[in-house]
N, C-alpha and C positions, 0 to 999 in steps of 0.2 A: 849235594847241595840244591841241584835243580829240583830234586824230589822234595826236599824240605821245604823250599820256597813254594812249590806247587801245593803242598799239604796245607801251608800257612795261608796261602791265597784262598784255597777252598773253604778253610775254617773261618776266615774273615768274611767271605761271601755269605756263607750260612748264617754267620753271626749277624751281620748287618741287615740280611734279609728277614731273619726272624724278628729283629728289632724293629724294622719297618712294619712287618706284619702286626706286631704288638701294638706299635703306635696307631696304625690304622684302626685296630679293633678299639683301642682306648678312646680315639676320637669319636669312633661311631657310638660307643657307650655314652660318652659326654653329650653328643648331640640327641641321643635318645632321652637322656636325663633332662636335659634342657627341654625338650619337647614335652616330657610329662610334666615337668614344673610349670611350664606355660599353660598346659591344660588345666592343671591343678589351680593356678591363679585365675585363669580365665573362667573356669566353672563357676566360681562363686560370683564373678562379675556377670556372667551370663544368667544365672539364676536371679540376681538382684535385678537385672534388665527386665527379665521376664516378670518379675514380680512388679516393677514399676509399670510395666505395660498393662498387667493385670489390675493394678490398683488405679490406673487412669480412668477406666469406666467407673470404677466404684466411686471416685471422687465426683465424677460427672453426675452420677446417680445420687449424690449425696441428698439433694433436695427432695428426690422422690422417697429416699429412705427416712428422711426426717418427716415427710408428710404422712408415711405410713405409720411411723411411730406415734405421732401425735395422734392420729385417728385411732390407734390402738388403745392409747391411754385415755383417750375421750370416752371410748367404749367402756373400758375397765372402771373408770370412775362413775359411771352410772350416766346413761344419756339424759335422763331427765334432769337431774341437778346441774349436770355440766352444761346443758343447753340453756337451762333457766339462767345460769350465771353468765353465760356468753351474751345473752340478751341484754343484761345490764351494760356489757361492754360496747355493744352495738349502739344502744340508745345513749350512753354516756360520750362516746366518740362523735356521734352525730351532732349532740349539742355543743360539744367542745369545738368542732370544726365550724359550727354556724357562728358561734361567738368570735372565734378568731377572724373569719372572714368579716363579720359586721365591724369589729374593732379595727382591723386594718383599713377598712374603708372609711372609718370615721376620723382617721388622721387627717389633720389640715396644717398646711404651712401658716401657722398664725403670725409670723414676721410679715409675710407677704399680704396677708389679709389685713393686718393692722395698716400697713402702708397704703394698700388701696383705699381703706375707709378714710384714712387721713387725707389722702389726695381728693376723695370724693366729697368730704365735708368742705374743703377749701374751694372746690369747683362748683358743686351744685347743692351743698347743704345735706340735711338729714335724708331727703327723698333719694338723692344720689348714692348715699351710704346704705340705705335700705336696699336699693338695687344690687349693690355689690353682695351684701349678705344673702339676699335671695338667690343669687346665682352662684353661691359657693356651697359645696357640700360639707357636712359635718356638723356635730354638735355645737362646736365654738361659734360657727356662723349663725346657728339657730338662736344661741343665747345672745349673740350681738343683735340679731334681728328684733328679738323680743325687747330687749333693753332700749335700742334706738326708736322703736315704735312708740314707746312712752316718753319721749323727750318732752313733749308739750306739757307734761304733767309735773315736771320738775326733775332735778337732778337726784333727789333722793327716792323719788319714784323708780327711776332708771336704776339706780343701785340695788334696790330691793327686788325689782324685777329680774335683773341679771342674777342675784342670789337664789331666789326662789326657782327660776327656770334652770339654773344649774343643778338644782336638787332633782328636778324632773329629768334632766339628760342623764345625771348619775344613774337614776333607777333604770333608764333604758340601757345604759352601758352594762349594768349588773344583772340585766334580765337572764333567766334561766340557770344562773349560777347556783341557786339553791337546789335546783334538779340534779346538776352535776355532783354536788355533795352528797345528795340522796344516794346516787348510784355508787359513789365511793364507799359509802356506809353499808350499802346492801351487798355489794359483791363479796367481801369477806364474811358477812353474816350467812350468806347462802352457803359459802364454803364451810363455815363451822357447823351449819345445819346438816349438811352432808356427812361431815365427820361424826356427828352424834349418831346419825342414822347407820353409818357404817360400823360403828362400834356396837350399835344395838343388834345389828346383823351377826356380827361376829360372836356376841355372846348368845344369841339364838342358835348358832350352829354349834356352839360348844354344849349347850343344854341338850340339843338333839343327839350329839354324838355321845355325850357323857364323858368326854375326855378332852383335855386341853393338848392340841398339836399345832405345830407351826402352820401346816397346811390348812387347817380349819380356821385359825385366826388371821392368817395372811390375806385372805380375800377381802374380809370387812376392813382391816386396817388399811389396805391399799385404796379401797374406795374413800375412806376417810382422808387420807393424806392427799389424794389426787384432788378432790373437791376443794380442799383448803388451799392447796397450792394454787389452783386456777383463780380462785377468789382473791388471794392476796396479789397475784400478778396483775389481775384486772384493776384493783384498787391502787396498786402503784403507778400504773400507766394513766390512769384517770387523774390521780393526784398530781402528776407531773403536768399534765395538760392544764389543770385547774390553776396551778401555781403560775404557769405562763400567762394564763387569760388574766389572773389577778395583776401581774406586772404590766400588761397592757392597759387595764383600766386605770390603775395608779398613776400611769404616765399620762393618760388622756386628762385624768382629773387634775393633775398638776398643771397641765397645759391650759386648761379651761380657767383655772384660778388665776394664773399669772396674766393671761391674756385679757381676762375680765378687768383686772385692775388697770392694765394699759389702755382698755376701752374706755373706762371711767375718766382717766385722765384726758383722753382725746376729747370727750364730751364736755368736760370742765372747760378746757381751752377754747373749745368752739362756742360755748355758751358766754364766756367772757368777751370773745371777739364779737359775738352778736349784740352784746350790750353796749359796746363801746361807740 
């Protein structure tokens, strides 16, 4: 019996020992598999991180790349016509900026001006009102000054003077707008002219080679498309500025008309008070 128990004990120890060894081996295998999975998962993430780091300088250099691209396209479109088309943009923008600054400075607080003129008429008469207009900037004050300066000739003369001088101020407000419209028309025209020249160059190359191929035609067509594109872009930009300037002019004209009517009412009231 003791030999049987000893034999069973040895067999049990061997069985449990081998099971423990197998369990350890399985645990090690699981750990290795886990590590490999982590590496496999982390590898794409690491690659993405590297790509993001690599793309960061590319994004920072985006403006440089854009500048190089524009420079390349400018040369490909033909430096002569592209530069000539850009000249229209430069002059057109210069005129637009000048008009915007002039019109912005021409704005006047008409309500305050009319209140000051009314107070001046009550306190010091026409001369005091003329001083108020003289010290105020803008076309509205200039119209008021011209009208009040003719008060001695009668109300009708004041009204005609205000109307006629309003036309003079309108001409000053619309100064150089015709040149802006000219550049708006010239820019796409130059682009289309470059298109025609590019197509002529393409057909000349076809005639020289004696065969129609994409490489032969592509150069001339590229010049045609690039010049047209630049001309249309310039025309659109100048047209936007032109419409904005027109809106400023219309606002000032409406303001001059409304305030002129109010000024005539003040003059009529002042005239009635003087006759009493």
